[in-house]
Structures are given as C-alpha cells and as structure tokens.
C-alpha positions in Angstrom: 34.5 24.4 60.2 32.9 21.3 58.2 29.2 19.5 58.4 29.6 16.2 57.5 26.7 14.3 56.4 25.1 11.0 57.0 25.9 9.2 53.9 28.5 7.3 52.8 32.1 9.1 52.1 31.5 8.7 48.4 28.1 10.0 47.9 27.9 13.4 46.5 25.4 15.9 48.3 24.7 19.1 48.2 26.6 21.7 50.7 26.5 25.4 50.9 30.0 26.5 50.7 30.7 30.4 52.7 33.8 32.1 51.0 35.1 35.7 51.9 33.9 38.1 49.1 36.8 38.2 46.6 38.1 41.2 46.1 40.8 40.8 42.8 37.8 38.5 40.4 34.3 37.6 39.9 32.7 35.7 42.8 31.7 32.9 40.3 35.1 33.1 39.5 36.7 32.4 42.6 34.4 29.6 43.9 34.9 27.6 40.4 38.8 28.4 41.4 38.0 27.2 44.9 36.3 24.1 43.6 38.9 23.1 41.2 41.6 23.1 43.8 39.9 20.2 45.7 38.1 18.1 42.4 41.0 18.4 40.4 40.1 20.4 37.3 37.8 23.4 36.0 34.9 20.5 34.2 34.3 18.6 37.2 33.9 22.4 39.2 31.4 23.3 37.0 29.3 19.9 37.0 29.8 20.2 40.6 28.6 23.6 41.3 24.9 24.6 41.6 24.5 28.0 42.3 27.2 31.1 43.1 26.1 33.2 46.1 27.4 36.8 45.5 24.9 39.1 46.9 23.6 38.9 50.5 26.2 36.4 51.1 29.2 35.0 49.6 29.3 31.6 48.4 28.2 28.8 46.5 26.8 25.7 46.7 28.0 22.3 45.1 27.2 19.1 45.4 30.2 17.2 47.1 31.4 13.9 48.8 32.4 13.8 52.5 36.0 13.9 51.7 35.6 16.7 49.2 34.0 18.4 52.3 37.1 18.2 54.2 39.3 19.9 52.0 37.3 22.4 50.7 36.9 23.4 54.2 40.6 23.9 54.4 41.2 26.1 51.3 41.7 29.9 51.5 38.9 32.1 51.8 36.3 29.4 53.0 34.3 30.4 56.2 32.1 27.6 56.6 30.6 24.2 54.9 27.3 23.3 55.7 25.1 20.6 54.2 22.4 21.9 51.9 18.6 21.1 52.9 16.8 20.4 49.3 
C-alpha cells in the first residue's frame, strides 16, 4: 500500500520502502535493483537512495515522486511504502 504525499507528483520527497528480506543477494543490491526498475538506471537509483535498512527491518529510504511511489509499490518484494517524516 502506498501513502502519497500532499505535494505535486513531480516533487521528490523522502519515503521509506519496506521490502521482503532478500535471500539470494545483499540487501543493498536488492534495494538498488528495485529502485532501478522504477527510475530507469542504477545511477538514478544510487542518487535517490538515502539509506538501506537491513538489521531491524528490511527496506530503504529514497527520494521519490508520487508517480514513482505508485510504481515502486507494485514491484515484487515491496511490502509497504510510507512517507518519511524528516
């Protein structure tokens, strides 16, 4: 489920993306691959990634637009997307 931001769809805001724990790759690699599938390339994913969570929770935080949030919410392994409180 995605929680959209109140700002325009073209403005990127911080979101936390909770994922299933990857079994066959490092968490950060999985997070970058998931972001790349929405943003189009690994460089854009690396630029958007803020932090990769792997101990207490599996997921990452990234700057995404509302449109990107809608797309990433549908990616395999993504459990939930919430707006970050920064």
